[in-house]
C-alpha atoms as a printed R data frame, in Angstrom:
    type eleno elety resid chain resno       x       y       z
1   ATOM     1    CA   MET     A     1  13.419 -39.187  17.231
2   ATOM     2    CA   ASN     A     2  14.245 -35.636  18.294
3   ATOM     3    CA   ALA     A     3  11.457 -33.132  18.796
4   ATOM     4    CA   THR     A     4  13.223 -30.452  16.739
5   ATOM     5    CA   TYR     A     5  13.298 -30.740  12.961
6   ATOM     6    CA   THR     A     6  15.562 -28.741  10.657
7   ATOM     7    CA   CYS     A     7  14.968 -28.434   6.948
8   ATOM     8    CA   SER     A     8  18.007 -27.208   5.051
9   ATOM     9    CA   VAL     A     9  16.581 -26.751   1.555
10  ATOM    10    CA   THR     A    10  13.136 -27.438   0.157
11  ATOM    11    CA   LEU     A    11  12.656 -26.974  -3.589
12  ATOM    12    CA   VAL     A    12   9.198 -26.528  -5.025
13  ATOM    13    CA   THR     A    13   8.538 -25.731  -8.668
14  ATOM    14    CA   VAL     A    14   5.250 -24.584 -10.126
15  ATOM    15    CA   GLN     A    15   4.134 -22.607 -13.100
16  ATOM    16    CA   SER     A    16   2.498 -19.194 -13.028
17  ATOM    17    CA   ILE     A    17   0.185 -18.828 -10.020
18  ATOM    18    CA   PRO     A    18  -0.834 -15.802  -7.905
19  ATOM    19    CA   LEU     A    19   1.665 -14.790  -5.246
20  ATOM    20    CA   ALA     A    20  -0.845 -15.117  -2.416
21  ATOM    21    CA   ILE     A    21  -1.570 -18.719  -3.471
22  ATOM    22    CA   TRP     A    22   2.186 -19.155  -3.399
23  ATOM    23    CA   HIS     A    23   2.141 -18.378   0.286
24  ATOM    24    CA   LEU     A    24  -0.444 -21.102   0.834
25  ATOM    25    CA   VAL     A    25   1.903 -23.533  -0.921
26  ATOM    26    CA   VAL     A    26   4.696 -22.440   1.400
27  ATOM    27    CA   MET     A    27   2.465 -22.815   4.447
28  ATOM    28    CA   ASN     A    28   1.540 -26.344   3.432
29  ATOM    29    CA   VAL     A    29   5.241 -27.230   3.154
30  ATOM    30    CA   VAL     A    30   5.943 -25.662   6.544
31  ATOM    31    CA   LEU     A    31   2.921 -27.226   8.221
32  ATOM    32    CA   SER     A    32   4.015 -30.680   7.107
33  ATOM    33    CA   PHE     A    33   7.036 -30.276   9.396
34  ATOM    34    CA   LEU     A    34   5.150 -28.531  12.184
35  ATOM    35    CA   ARG     A    35   2.919 -31.410  13.224
36  ATOM    36    CA   SER     A    36   4.968 -31.937  16.389
37  ATOM    37    CA   GLY     A    37   7.724 -30.114  18.238
38  ATOM    38    CA   THR     A    38   9.373 -26.981  16.915
39  ATOM    39    CA   PHE     A    39  10.724 -26.255  13.489
40  ATOM    40    CA   GLY     A    40  13.728 -24.446  12.078
41  ATOM    41    CA   VAL     A    41  14.387 -23.604   8.458
42  ATOM    42    CA   THR     A    42  17.759 -22.432   7.199
43  ATOM    43    CA   CYS     A    43  16.626 -21.812   3.644
44  ATOM    44    CA   LEU     A    44  13.371 -22.359   1.785
45  ATOM    45    CA   LEU     A    45  13.987 -22.069  -1.947
46  ATOM    46    CA   ILE     A    46  10.960 -21.817  -4.173
47  ATOM    47    CA   GLN     A    47  11.420 -21.680  -7.912
48  ATOM    48    CA   CYS     A    48   8.536 -20.110  -9.771
49  ATOM    49    CA   LYS     A    49   7.816 -18.211 -12.946
50  ATOM    50    CA   VAL     A    50   5.418 -15.647 -11.500
51  ATOM    51    CA   CYS     A    51   7.918 -12.803 -11.844
52  ATOM    52    CA   GLY     A    52  10.204 -14.464 -14.368
53  ATOM    53    CA   SER     A    53  12.912 -15.323 -11.835
54  ATOM    54    CA   ASN     A    54  13.571 -17.472  -8.786
55  ATOM    55    CA   LEU     A    55  12.189 -16.210  -5.488
56  ATOM    56    CA   HIS     A    56  13.878 -17.066  -2.208
57  ATOM    57    CA   ARG     A    57  11.434 -17.577   0.674
58  ATOM    58    CA   LYS     A    58  12.601 -17.310   4.269
59  ATOM    59    CA   THR     A    59   9.467 -15.567   5.388
60  ATOM    60    CA   PHE     A    60   6.904 -17.746   7.072
61  ATOM    61    CA   CYS     A    61   9.155 -19.301   9.697
62  ATOM    62    CA   THR     A    62   9.663 -15.976  11.464
63  ATOM    63    CA   PHE     A    63   6.061 -15.071  10.778
64  ATOM    64    CA   THR     A    64   4.546 -18.214  12.258
65  ATOM    65    CA   ARG     A    65   6.928 -18.190  15.205
66  ATOM    66    CA   SER     A    66   6.117 -14.600  16.136
67  ATOM    67    CA   LEU     A    67   2.375 -15.154  15.911
68  ATOM    68    CA   LYS     A    68   2.666 -18.453  17.782
69  ATOM    69    CA   TRP     A    69   4.441 -16.719  20.635
70  ATOM    70    CA   THR     A    70   1.738 -14.039  20.663
71  ATOM    71    CA   TRP     A    71  -0.950 -16.663  21.144
72  ATOM    72    CA   GLU     A    72   1.129 -18.579  23.688
73  ATOM    73    CA   GLU     A    73   1.158 -15.527  25.929
74  ATOM    74    CA   LYS     A    74  -2.632 -15.375  25.876
75  ATOM    75    CA   SER     A    75  -3.451 -19.065  26.030
76  ATOM    76    CA   LYS     A    76  -1.648 -22.348  26.484
77  ATOM    77    CA   ARG     A    77  -3.901 -23.959  23.921
78  ATOM    78    CA   ASN     A    78  -1.598 -23.012  21.069
79  ATOM    79    CA   GLN     A    79  -1.938 -26.246  19.124
80  ATOM    80    CA   TYR     A    80  -4.608 -24.560  16.991
81  ATOM    81    CA   ALA     A    81  -2.506 -21.457  16.248
82  ATOM    82    CA   LEU     A    82  -1.110 -22.691  12.958
83  ATOM    83    CA   ARG     A    83  -4.508 -24.017  11.947
84  ATOM    84    CA   LYS     A    84  -5.927 -20.533  12.497
85  ATOM    85    CA   LEU     A    85  -3.154 -18.986  10.452
86  ATOM    86    CA   LYS     A    86  -3.869 -21.371   7.597
87  ATOM    87    CA   ILE     A    87  -7.551 -20.376   7.701
88  ATOM    88    CA   LEU     A    88  -6.599 -16.706   7.467
89  ATOM    89    CA   HIS     A    89  -4.272 -17.336   4.518
90  ATOM    90    CA   ALA     A    90  -6.964 -19.287   2.691
91  ATOM    91    CA   TYR     A    91  -9.445 -16.462   3.238
92  ATOM    92    CA   LEU     A    92  -7.142 -13.626   2.182
93  ATOM    93    CA   ALA     A    93  -5.650 -15.478  -0.791
94  ATOM    94    CA   THR     A    94  -8.887 -16.780  -2.308
95  ATOM    95    CA   GLY     A    95 -11.654 -14.542  -0.969
96  ATOM    96    CA   ASN     A    96 -13.883 -17.577  -0.417
97  ATOM    97    CA   SER     A    97 -16.889 -17.118   1.841
98  ATOM    98    CA   PHE     A    98 -16.911 -18.255   5.448
99  ATOM    99    CA   ARG     A    99 -19.369 -20.998   4.468
100 ATOM   100    CA   CYS     A   100 -16.952 -22.364   1.864
101 ATOM   101    CA   LEU     A   101 -14.079 -22.275   4.369
102 ATOM   102    CA   SER     A   102 -16.232 -23.972   6.997
103 ATOM   103    CA   PHE     A   103 -16.549 -27.013   4.737
104 ATOM   104    CA   GLN     A   104 -12.847 -26.968   3.932
105 ATOM   105    CA   PHE     A   105 -11.620 -26.706   7.523
106 ATOM   106    CA   LYS     A   106 -14.576 -28.418   9.244
107 ATOM   107    CA   ARG     A   107 -15.404 -25.432  11.423
108 ATOM   108    CA   GLY     A   108 -18.595 -23.459  11.805
109 ATOM   109    CA   GLU     A   109 -19.135 -20.230   9.884
110 ATOM   110    CA   THR     A   110 -19.186 -18.175  13.074
111 ATOM   111    CA   THR     A   111 -15.990 -19.839  14.251
112 ATOM   112    CA   ILE     A   112 -14.283 -19.068  10.937
113 ATOM   113    CA   GLY     A   113 -15.306 -15.425  11.253
114 ATOM   114    CA   LYS     A   114 -13.969 -15.189  14.794
115 ATOM   115    CA   ILE     A   115 -10.691 -16.825  13.762
116 ATOM   116    CA   VAL     A   116 -10.219 -14.406  10.853
117 ATOM   117    CA   ASP     A   117 -10.834 -11.400  13.100
118 ATOM   118    CA   GLU     A   118  -8.572 -12.746  15.870
119 ATOM   119    CA   VAL     A   119  -5.658 -13.588  13.578
120 ATOM   120    CA   CYS     A   120  -5.931 -10.281  11.676
121 ATOM   121    CA   SER     A   121  -5.619  -8.425  14.978
122 ATOM   122    CA   ALA     A   122  -2.619 -10.592  15.923
123 ATOM   123    CA   VAL     A   123  -0.973  -9.983  12.527
124 ATOM   124    CA   TRP     A   124  -1.346  -6.210  12.872
125 ATOM   125    CA   THR     A   125  -0.138  -6.148  16.488
126 ATOM   126    CA   THR     A   126   2.878  -8.328  15.698
127 ATOM   127    CA   LEU     A   127   4.054  -6.877  12.374
128 ATOM   128    CA   GLN     A   128   3.073  -3.209  12.557
129 ATOM   129    CA   PRO     A   129   5.904  -1.987  14.851
130 ATOM   130    CA   GLU     A   130   8.550  -3.381  12.471
131 ATOM   131    CA   PHE     A   131   6.999  -3.196   9.015
132 ATOM   132    CA   MET     A   132   4.810  -0.076   9.302
133 ATOM   133    CA   PRO     A   133   6.310   2.024  12.119
134 ATOM   134    CA   ALA     A   134   5.451   5.624  12.871
135 ATOM   135    CA   PRO     A   135   7.382   7.787  10.366
136 ATOM   136    CA   SER     A   136  10.479   9.599  11.627
137 ATOM   137    CA   LYS     A   137  12.500  12.407  10.053
138 ATOM   138    CA   GLU     A   138  15.108   9.907   8.924
139 ATOM   139    CA   LEU     A   139  12.439   7.778   7.229
140 ATOM   140    CA   TRP     A   140  10.966  10.806   5.422
141 ATOM   141    CA   GLU     A   141  14.432  11.795   4.158
142 ATOM   142    CA   ASN     A   142  15.123   8.267   2.899
143 ATOM   143    CA   ILE     A   143  11.791   8.223   1.071
144 ATOM   144    CA   SER     A   144  12.581  11.597  -0.494
145 ATOM   145    CA   GLU     A   145  15.939  10.365  -1.780
146 ATOM   146    CA   ARG     A   146  14.299   7.277  -3.244
147 ATOM   147    CA   TYR     A   147  11.628   9.369  -5.010
148 ATOM   148    CA   LEU     A   148  14.314  11.549  -6.568
149 ATOM   149    CA   GLU     A   149  16.290   8.496  -7.645
150 ATOM   150    CA   LEU     A   150  13.391   6.480  -9.034
151 ATOM   151    CA   TRP     A   151  10.753   9.005 -10.114
152 ATOM   152    CA   ASN     A   152  12.783  12.256 -10.544
153 ATOM   153    CA   MET     A   153  10.579  14.038  -8.019
154 ATOM   154    CA   PRO     A   154  12.590  16.063  -5.461
155 ATOM   155    CA   ASN     A   155  11.412  16.622  -1.870
156 ATOM   156    CA   CYS     A   156   8.559  14.151  -2.356
157 ATOM   157    CA   ILE     A   157   7.883  11.987   0.695
158 ATOM   158    CA   GLY     A   158   4.969   9.911  -0.495
159 ATOM   159    CA   ALA     A   159   1.995   9.488  -2.804
160 ATOM   160    CA   ILE     A   160  -1.461   9.623  -1.258
161 ATOM   161    CA   ASP     A   161  -4.670   8.131  -2.615
162 ATOM   162    CA   GLY     A   162  -7.837   6.339  -1.584
163 ATOM   163    CA   LYS     A   163  -9.048   2.858  -2.534
164 ATOM   164    CA   HIS     A   164 -12.635   1.653  -2.280
165 ATOM   165    CA   VAL     A   165 -12.756  -1.806  -0.687
166 ATOM   166    CA   ARG     A   166 -15.955  -3.530  -1.807
167 ATOM   167    CA   ILE     A   167 -18.221  -4.745   1.011
168 ATOM   168    CA   GLN     A   168 -21.736  -6.061   1.445
169 ATOM   169    CA   CYS     A   169 -24.093  -3.382   2.651
170 ATOM   170    CA   PRO     A   170 -24.139  -3.333   6.490
171 ATOM   171    CA   ARG     A   171 -27.506  -3.456   8.189
172 ATOM   172    CA   ASN     A   172 -29.328  -0.172   8.740
173 ATOM   173    CA   SER     A   173 -26.553   1.807   7.062
174 ATOM   174    CA   GLY     A   174 -28.668   3.403   4.354
175 ATOM   175    CA   SER     A   175 -26.523   4.925   1.621
176 ATOM   176    CA   SER     A   176 -23.567   5.832   3.852
177 ATOM   177    CA   PHE     A   177 -21.310   3.195   2.292
178 ATOM   178    CA   TYR     A   178 -22.601   3.619  -1.284
179 ATOM   179    CA   ASN     A   179 -19.904   5.210  -3.459
180 ATOM   180    CA   TYR     A   180 -19.900   7.037  -6.786
181 ATOM   181    CA   LYS     A   181 -18.785   3.847  -8.579
182 ATOM   182    CA   GLY     A   182 -22.106   2.182  -7.835
183 ATOM   183    CA   TYR     A   183 -21.332  -0.289  -5.036
184 ATOM   184    CA   PHE     A   184 -20.914  -0.350  -1.254
185 ATOM   185    CA   SER     A   185 -17.408   0.178   0.043
186 ATOM   186    CA   ILE     A   186 -15.103   1.261   2.833
187 ATOM   187    CA   VAL     A   187 -12.368   3.740   1.955
188 ATOM   188    CA   LEU     A   188  -8.727   2.820   2.491
189 ATOM   189    CA   LEU     A   189  -6.660   6.020   2.588
190 ATOM   190    CA   ALA     A   190  -2.994   5.163   2.064
191 ATOM   191    CA   LEU     A   191   0.295   6.996   1.938
192 ATOM   192    CA   VAL     A   192   2.818   5.007  -0.125
193 ATOM   193    CA   ASP     A   193   6.557   5.421  -0.662
194 ATOM   194    CA   ALA     A   194   8.459   5.244  -3.958
195 ATOM   195    CA   ASP     A   195   8.611   1.421  -3.898
196 ATOM   196    CA   GLY     A   196   4.928   0.747  -3.199
197 ATOM   197    CA   LEU     A   197   5.282   0.231   0.557
198 ATOM   198    CA   PHE     A   198   2.560   1.579   2.821
199 ATOM   199    CA   ILE     A   199   3.786   4.277   5.202
200 ATOM   200    CA   VAL     A   200   0.484   5.313   6.794
201 ATOM   201    CA   ILE     A   201  -2.975   3.819   6.304
202 ATOM   202    CA   GLU     A   202  -6.414   4.890   7.460
203 ATOM   203    CA   ALA     A   203  -9.335   2.483   6.988
204 ATOM   204    CA   GLY     A   204 -12.968   2.666   7.924
205 ATOM   205    CA   ASP     A   205 -14.460   5.801   6.378
206 ATOM   206    CA   TYR     A   206 -17.776   5.723   4.530
207 ATOM   207    CA   GLY     A   207 -17.631   4.907   0.834
208 ATOM   208    CA   ARG     A   208 -19.715   7.950  -0.090
209 ATOM   209    CA   ASN     A   209 -17.017  10.369   1.165
210 ATOM   210    CA   SER     A   210 -14.462  11.835  -1.223
211 ATOM   211    CA   ASP     A   211 -10.743  11.296  -0.811
212 ATOM   212    CA   GLY     A   212 -10.288  14.893   0.271
213 ATOM   213    CA   GLY     A   213 -13.006  14.544   2.907
214 ATOM   214    CA   VAL     A   214 -11.516  11.286   4.158
215 ATOM   215    CA   LEU     A   215  -8.107  12.967   4.513
216 ATOM   216    CA   ARG     A   216  -9.620  15.933   6.328
217 ATOM   217    CA   ASN     A   217 -11.343  13.683   8.882
218 ATOM   218    CA   SER     A   218  -8.444  11.257   9.314
219 ATOM   219    CA   ALA     A   219  -5.667  11.226  11.885
220 ATOM   220    CA   LEU     A   220  -3.185  11.722   9.038
221 ATOM   221    CA   GLY     A   221  -4.928  14.907   7.931
222 ATOM   222    CA   ARG     A   222  -5.173  16.281  11.465
223 ATOM   223    CA   ASN     A   223  -1.517  15.563  12.192
224 ATOM   224    CA   LEU     A   224  -0.550  17.156   8.882
225 ATOM   225    CA   GLN     A   225  -2.454  20.325   9.775
226 ATOM   226    CA   GLN     A   226  -0.988  20.407  13.275
227 ATOM   227    CA   GLY     A   227   2.552  19.763  12.054
228 ATOM   228    CA   THR     A   228   3.086  16.615  14.145
229 ATOM   229    CA   LEU     A   229   4.174  14.209  11.380
230 ATOM   230    CA   ASN     A   230   7.918  14.744  11.984
231 ATOM   231    CA   ILE     A   231   8.303  16.102   8.449
232 ATOM   232    CA   PRO     A   232  11.858  17.490   7.996
233 ATOM   233    CA   ASP     A   233  12.521  21.193   7.539
234 ATOM   234    CA   PRO     A   234  12.327  22.617   3.999
235 ATOM   235    CA   LYS     A   235  15.290  21.889   1.760
236 ATOM   236    CA   ARG     A   236  16.490  23.575  -1.432
237 ATOM   237    CA   LEU     A   237  15.619  21.653  -4.567
238 ATOM   238    CA   PRO     A   238  18.534  19.895  -6.307
239 ATOM   239    CA   LYS     A   239  20.146  22.025  -9.070
240 ATOM   240    CA   ASP     A   240  17.936  24.958  -8.124
241 ATOM   241    CA   ASP     A   241  19.199  28.526  -8.178
242 ATOM   242    CA   ASP     A   242  21.175  29.673  -5.158
243 ATOM   243    CA   HIS     A   243  18.845  32.587  -4.484
244 ATOM   244    CA   CYS     A   244  15.763  30.313  -4.284
245 ATOM   245    CA   SER     A   245  14.228  29.623  -0.899
246 ATOM   246    CA   PRO     A   246  14.135  26.113   0.604
247 ATOM   247    CA   PHE     A   247  11.220  24.054  -0.670
248 ATOM   248    CA   PRO     A   248   9.042  22.119   1.812
249 ATOM   249    CA   TYR     A   249   8.680  18.339   1.639
250 ATOM   250    CA   PHE     A   250   5.344  17.298   0.146
251 ATOM   251    CA   PHE     A   251   3.002  14.463  -0.811
252 ATOM   252    CA   VAL     A   252   1.685  14.029  -4.349
253 ATOM   253    CA   GLY     A   253  -2.017  13.460  -4.892
254 ATOM   254    CA   ASP     A   254  -4.674  13.656  -7.577
255 ATOM   255    CA   GLU     A   255  -7.343  16.309  -8.088
256 ATOM   256    CA   ALA     A   256  -9.479  14.864  -5.295
257 ATOM   257    CA   PHE     A   257  -7.063  16.299  -2.708
258 ATOM   258    CA   PRO     A   258  -6.659  19.980  -1.794
259 ATOM   259    CA   LEU     A   259  -3.595  21.973  -2.778
260 ATOM   260    CA   GLN     A   260  -1.634  22.658   0.395
261 ATOM   261    CA   LYS     A   261   1.886  23.445   1.504
262 ATOM   262    CA   HIS     A   262   2.628  19.727   1.956
263 ATOM   263    CA   ILE     A   263   0.297  18.377  -0.793
264 ATOM   264    CA   MET     A   264   0.907  18.934  -4.507
265 ATOM   265    CA   ARG     A   265  -1.941  18.259  -6.921
266 ATOM   266    CA   PRO     A   266  -2.210  18.715 -10.715
267 ATOM   267    CA   TYR     A   267  -3.315  21.899 -12.419
268 ATOM   268    CA   PRO     A   268  -7.002  21.895 -13.452
269 ATOM   269    CA   ARG     A   269  -7.750  21.308 -17.123
270 ATOM   270    CA   ARG     A   270  -9.212  24.766 -17.711
271 ATOM   271    CA   GLU     A   271  -5.875  26.428 -16.833
272 ATOM   272    CA   LEU     A   272  -3.454  24.216 -18.749
273 ATOM   273    CA   THR     A   273  -0.437  25.520 -20.637
274 ATOM   274    CA   ASN     A   274   2.428  23.484 -22.067
275 ATOM   275    CA   GLU     A   275   4.482  23.986 -18.901
276 ATOM   276    CA   ARG     A   276   1.563  22.956 -16.722
277 ATOM   277    CA   ARG     A   277   0.904  19.856 -18.826
278 ATOM   278    CA   ILE     A   278   4.506  18.829 -18.226
279 ATOM   279    CA   PHE     A   279   4.062  19.476 -14.512
280 ATOM   280    CA   ASN     A   280   0.941  17.288 -14.483
281 ATOM   281    CA   TYR     A   281   2.882  14.566 -16.270
282 ATOM   282    CA   ARG     A   282   5.731  14.686 -13.765
283 ATOM   283    CA   LEU     A   283   3.254  14.633 -10.896
284 ATOM   284    CA   SER     A   284   1.250  11.712 -12.290
285 ATOM   285    CA   ARG     A   285   4.525   9.877 -12.911
286 ATOM   286    CA   ALA     A   286   5.374  10.145  -9.213
287 ATOM   287    CA   ARG     A   287   1.841   9.081  -8.292
288 ATOM   288    CA   LYS     A   288   2.283   5.751 -10.054
289 ATOM   289    CA   SER     A   289   3.846   4.341  -6.878
290 ATOM   290    CA   VAL     A   290   0.541   4.427  -5.001
291 ATOM   291    CA   GLU     A   291  -1.317   2.942  -7.968
292 ATOM   292    CA   CYS     A   292   1.276   0.161  -8.158
293 ATOM   293    CA   GLY     A   293   0.923  -0.384  -4.407
294 ATOM   294    CA   PHE     A   294  -2.831  -0.867  -4.695
295 ATOM   295    CA   GLY     A   295  -2.334  -3.100  -7.736
296 ATOM   296    CA   MET     A   296   0.109  -5.378  -5.913
297 ATOM   297    CA   LEU     A   297  -2.255  -5.480  -2.944
298 ATOM   298    CA   ALA     A   298  -5.220  -6.585  -5.066
299 ATOM   299    CA   SER     A   299  -3.186  -9.161  -7.000
300 ATOM   300    CA   LYS     A   300  -1.835 -10.860  -3.871
301 ATOM   301    CA   PHE     A   301  -5.002 -10.810  -1.773
302 ATOM   302    CA   ARG     A   302  -8.009 -11.919  -3.834
303 ATOM   303    CA   VAL     A   303 -10.349 -11.124  -0.967
304 ATOM   304    CA   LEU     A   304 -10.212  -7.522  -2.220
305 ATOM   305    CA   GLY     A   305 -11.883  -8.687  -5.432
306 ATOM   306    CA   THR     A   306 -14.987  -9.845  -3.558
307 ATOM   307    CA   ALA     A   307 -17.620  -8.087  -1.479
308 ATOM   308    CA   ILE     A   308 -16.449  -8.660   2.102
309 ATOM   309    CA   ALA     A   309 -19.373  -9.864   4.216
310 ATOM   310    CA   CYS     A   310 -18.336  -8.717   7.709
311 ATOM   311    CA   LYS     A   311 -19.153  -5.932  10.106
312 ATOM   312    CA   PRO     A   312 -17.326  -2.649   9.355
313 ATOM   313    CA   ASP     A   313 -15.030  -2.860  12.395
314 ATOM   314    CA   LYS     A   314 -13.931  -6.371  11.411
315 ATOM   315    CA   ILE     A   315 -13.356  -5.234   7.840
316 ATOM   316    CA   ASP     A   316 -11.029  -2.546   9.204
317 ATOM   317    CA   ASN     A   317  -8.988  -5.284  10.916
318 ATOM   318    CA   ILE     A   318  -8.800  -7.256   7.666
319 ATOM   319    CA   ILE     A   319  -7.632  -4.208   5.696
320 ATOM   320    CA   ARG     A   320  -4.957  -3.333   8.237
321 ATOM   321    CA   ALA     A   321  -3.692  -6.924   8.264
322 ATOM   322    CA   ILE     A   322  -3.565  -7.016   4.464
323 ATOM   323    CA   CYS     A   323  -1.569  -3.783   4.267
324 ATOM   324    CA   VAL     A   324   1.023  -4.797   6.860
325 ATOM   325    CA   LEU     A   325   1.310  -8.253   5.266
326 ATOM   326    CA   HIS     A   326   1.943  -6.526   1.949
327 ATOM   327    CA   ASN     A   327   4.874  -4.641   3.483
328 ATOM   328    CA   PHE     A   328   6.134  -7.820   5.124
329 ATOM   329    CA   ILE     A   329   6.066  -9.819   1.882
330 ATOM   330    CA   ARG     A   330   7.522  -7.018  -0.224
331 ATOM   331    CA   LEU     A   331  10.422  -6.331   2.131
332 ATOM   332    CA   LYS     A   332  11.233 -10.024   2.480
333 ATOM   333    CA   ASP     A   333  10.671 -11.203  -1.093
334 ATOM   334    CA   GLY     A   334   9.998  -8.146  -3.238
335 ATOM   335    CA   VAL     A   335  11.952  -7.063  -6.312
336 ATOM   336    CA   PHE     A   336  12.602  -3.323  -6.268
337 ATOM   337    CA   SER     A   337  12.887  -1.179  -9.380
338 ATOM   338    CA   GLU     A   338  16.085   0.413 -10.592
339 ATOM   339    CA   PRO     A   339  16.343   3.996 -11.889
340 ATOM   340    CA   SER     A   340  15.970   4.378 -15.647
341 ATOM   341    CA   VAL     A   341  16.981   7.237 -17.926
342 ATOM   342    CA   THR     A   342  14.686   6.179 -20.772
343 ATOM   343    CA   ASP     A   343  10.995   6.762 -21.315
344 ATOM   344    CA   LYS     A   344   9.213   3.609 -20.146
345 ATOM   345    CA   ASP     A   345   6.005   5.295 -18.988
346 ATOM   346    CA   GLU     A   346   3.652   3.551 -21.392
347 ATOM   347    CA   ASN     A   347   0.734   3.823 -18.961
348 ATOM   348    CA   THR     A   348   1.165   7.497 -18.111
349 ATOM   349    CA   ASP     A   349  -1.388   8.591 -20.723
350 ATOM   350    CA   ASN     A   350  -3.976   6.325 -19.104
351 ATOM   351    CA   THR     A   351  -3.042   7.682 -15.668
352 ATOM   352    CA   MET     A   352  -3.559  11.249 -16.835
353 ATOM   353    CA   ARG     A   353  -6.930  10.349 -18.355
354 ATOM   354    CA   VAL     A   354  -8.000   8.941 -14.991
355 ATOM   355    CA   LEU     A   355  -6.910  12.176 -13.341
356 ATOM   356    CA   GLN     A   356  -9.122  14.116 -15.746
357 ATOM   357    CA   ARG     A   357 -12.188  12.053 -14.795
358 ATOM   358    CA   LEU     A   358 -11.816  12.680 -11.065
359 ATOM   359    CA   GLN     A   359 -14.095  15.116  -9.292
360 ATOM   360    CA   PRO     A   360 -11.827  17.973  -8.226
361 ATOM   361    CA   CYS     A   361 -11.627  19.233  -4.669
362 ATOM   362    CA   ASN     A   362 -13.141  22.723  -4.493
363 ATOM   363    CA   ARG     A   363 -11.366  23.908  -1.359
364 ATOM   364    CA   ARG     A   364  -9.503  27.127  -2.087
365 ATOM   365    CA   ALA     A   365  -5.732  26.820  -1.856
366 ATOM   366    CA   THR     A   366  -3.576  29.269   0.038
367 ATOM   367    CA   VAL     A   367  -1.406  31.782  -1.791
368 ATOM   368    CA   GLU     A   368   1.696  30.039  -0.435
369 ATOM   369    CA   ALA     A   369   0.617  26.676  -1.850
370 ATOM   370    CA   VAL     A   370  -0.105  28.183  -5.270
371 ATOM   371    CA   GLU     A   371   3.303  29.874  -5.355
372 ATOM   372    CA   LEU     A   372   5.036  26.639  -4.363
373 ATOM   373    CA   ARG     A   373   3.328  24.730  -7.177
374 ATOM   374    CA   ASN     A   374   4.204  27.433  -9.709
375 ATOM   375    CA   HIS     A   375   7.837  27.340  -8.590
376 ATOM   376    CA   LEU     A   376   7.925  23.555  -8.951
377 ATOM   377    CA   CYS     A   377   6.371  23.882 -12.419
378 ATOM   378    CA   SER     A   378   9.100  26.324 -13.482
379 ATOM   379    CA   TYR     A   379  11.749  24.103 -11.889
380 ATOM   380    CA   PHE     A   380  10.776  21.143 -14.106
381 ATOM   381    CA   MET     A   381  11.390  23.272 -17.227
382 ATOM   382    CA   LYS     A   382  15.057  23.937 -16.430
383 ATOM   383    CA   PRO     A   383  17.419  22.235 -18.903
384 ATOM   384    CA   ASN     A   384  19.423  20.492 -16.192
385 ATOM   385    CA   VAL     A   385  16.248  19.170 -14.517
386 ATOM   386    CA   ALA     A   386  13.910  18.396 -17.439
387 ATOM   387    CA   LEU     A   387  13.478  14.810 -18.616
388 ATOM   388    CA   SER     A   388  14.472  14.141 -22.210
389 ATOM   389    CA   TRP     A   389  11.013  12.873 -23.169
390 ATOM   390    CA   GLN     A   390   8.737  15.148 -21.145
391 ATOM   391    CA   ASN     A   391   8.083  17.632 -23.976
392 ATOM   392    CA   LYS     A   392   6.031  15.087 -25.902
393 ATOM   393    CA   TYR     A   393   3.304  15.542 -23.278
394 ATOM   394    CA   ALA     A   394   3.017  19.242 -24.150
395 ATOM   395    CA   ILE     A   395   0.658  20.377 -26.916
396 ATOM   396    CA   GLU     A   396   2.146  23.217 -28.937
């Protein structure tokens, strides 16, 4: 019998199950062929009803091969590589403790922890250059076009927000990781594009810090202040008056972030007019991409629903691996939204209520940033720019 096996089509049918568990099903199918020799797959067709349609999977062959080669370069004992990958998938998909996984895979708890940390580092090193590269001017411009097409937000190059990842309190950490929600956490600061893909992530800050403080202390915030993010030059807004100056590219954020030249945040509640309420609606509508990104992340990787019991530096590795795996899965198997001209923002009212509960950032904005926001507010009221349903969010 030859040492190389080729599977043309494998059909698996299940009813509604989480997508991350799906990937475990795929890995079990792949591992059944990977017991000896190498493996090639021309097409792996999986029929499921998770998203209401068939999903084509060609993902894990390239994934396992790339990681296998990474381990082969470091050690010739690569027969355990796929076993390690299966351990990582079980941990990320279910969130089970290391003790539970030690019984399942017949390894010690410490060994399971070392494997998870090792494979997370390998996942990030292997996938990050392709699926979360450093942003370029061309990438920013593509994101801006997609935001205008999907969310009717011109010159927007991303939505920024922070997510608290629940952890068990590290030793001798006091209240550094204790957040305002009442549990211990590490902050994941993420910049997301119009389709819920992570552009830039920053993990590891204390849970007690606000989103604005995390941004200020992060590499993203420093590069934004220094102008080293390769953000394109300002561009005139579509359908804007000819005499208007070019408008800079910007991120959208909630009230926890400061108002800056490249960051647009909503108007505070005490200063609201009908025009400003519409601006807040349009801004929160564009911010839904980052909320959807976090939602997809939590639904695929159930480990985020548990209190991670690792050291903070290892938790950072897990978070980075989860984010780059999210991009990998979404680009390979994701279903992307199409532009719509009708009002389908049923959850926008809830989003705006969440914005009202946030603790605002008290840093004073520059005059330039205030003028830019006012111009964008007036721009949304133009007849050829306004959405047909946006006036229902204004109180007369």
